[in-house]
N, C-alpha and C positions, 0 to 999 in steps of 0.2 A: 504493499500500499504505500502511497506517495504523500508524503508530508508537506502541503503546500506551503505551510508556513514557513519552511526552511527554503523556499525556493525564491531566488531572485529573478527579476526579467531577464538576465542575461543566462542564467542556467535554464531559463526555459527554452532558449534558443537551442543551445548545445545539449544533444541528445534528448530531444524533445519527447513530450509523452502524447503531443498532438502535432498534426501538420499546423505549420505557421503560414498566415498570408502576407507575401509582400507586394508592393507595387513598383513599378519601374516606369519613368519616362523618356520618351525619346524626343529630342528636340533637334530638329534638321535645320541647318542654316549654311545657305552657300555650298551645297553638296558635301556638307561636314556633319558630322554626329557630334554631340555633347556626350564627353566620358568624364567618368571620374575613376582615379586610382584607390581603390579599397584599403582601407586601414585595418580593418579587423576581419575576422574569420565570420563566414568562410569566404575563400579565396582573397584573403590579406594579400597586397601587392599587385593583385590583376586590377584591369582596366574593365568596367561596366558602366551602364548607364546609371544615372542618379536613382536613387530609389531607396526604400526602408520599409520599417512594418506598418500595417494598417493596425491603427489603435481603436481599442473597444468604443464602440458608438459612432465610428466615423465612416462615412461613404468609401468606398475605394476611389472613386473621383476626386474626392476632397484630400485623401491620403496621397494622393498622387501629385497633386497640386501643391501641398503641404512639404512633401519630400523634395519636390523639385525645388523648391526656394530654399529649404534647409541646406540641402547639399551643394546648391551652387549660387544662391543670391538672386536668382530669377525668378522673377514672377511669372507664372505661367498657366494655362488653361487648357484642360484636356480638350482634344477635337475628336478623336475617334480611339477605339481599341485597336492595340496593334497585335496583341495576342497574348495566351496563357501558356505557362512553361512549369512543368512540375521540375523542382530542383531537390533530388534524395541524394544525400552522400551517405556511403557507407564506411565506417572504419575498417581497420585491418582486421578485425575478429568478426566482420559481418553485422555489426550493430548499426543502426541509423544514428548518425553523428549529427547531421541537419536535415530538415524536411520542410521545405517550402512550396507552396504555390504561388508563382508569380504573375501578377496581373500587370501588363504593360501597356500605356497607352501613349499615342502620338499627343504631342502638346505643342502650343504655340507661345512665344513671349509675348507678354502682355505690357511691359513697359516700354516708356518712349525711347531709351537709349539702348537701341539694339546693337551697339557696337562694344558695349562694356564688357571687360572679359569675366569669365566666372570665378566666384570666390569659394574655394572648396573649404567646407565647414571641418568640425572636428572629426567626422566619422572618415574623410577623404585625405589621402595625401596631396592629390593634385585634380584639378579639373581644367579640362580643355576641349575645344572642337578640334576632330579628326576628321581629315578627308577620307571619304568611303574608300577611295583607291589606297590609302594608306593604313587601314584597320588592319590588314595582315601582318603589318610590323609591329603590333601591341599585342601584348599577352592580355588576352580578352578571356573572361570569364565562360564557362561552358554554356551556362545558361544564355548568356548573349549570342554567342556564335549559334547556338540553337534558334534562338528568336530571329537572326538577321538571315538565316537560313531558310527559316519558315517564311519570312517575308520576302525572299530573294531580292535583298537589297545589301549591295556593299560588301558582300563576303562570300 
């Protein structure tokens, strides 16, 4: 039996007892995709789209817009669903170490200064726009590669 009083939010992510919901945003500008370099696991050190966890009581579209702003400083608005990805990572013993359902949206930037550089937050090591032709030169997360493959764009 799990003692929920001793679990922190971080512990719930690593070796979860239920799948978790994550959201991601695809912001495209001038044939480039906005990427962040992940600071924490899963996939620390890899590049991916901005995103994060769905909060209790929050709609997935609101979460996507919030995470887009939190991770890059850009105010964004969801335009359409990009795709849903299952991210299940097993450890060396076969136990589920991470399990996410990732709901990804295309977004557009809503602020007036479209030339301002992204500002990575405390969850990201870096943030920048990368030309679609150059994505193969980056260490991308498997889930982003899967999403880009499904969308048949830039990879």
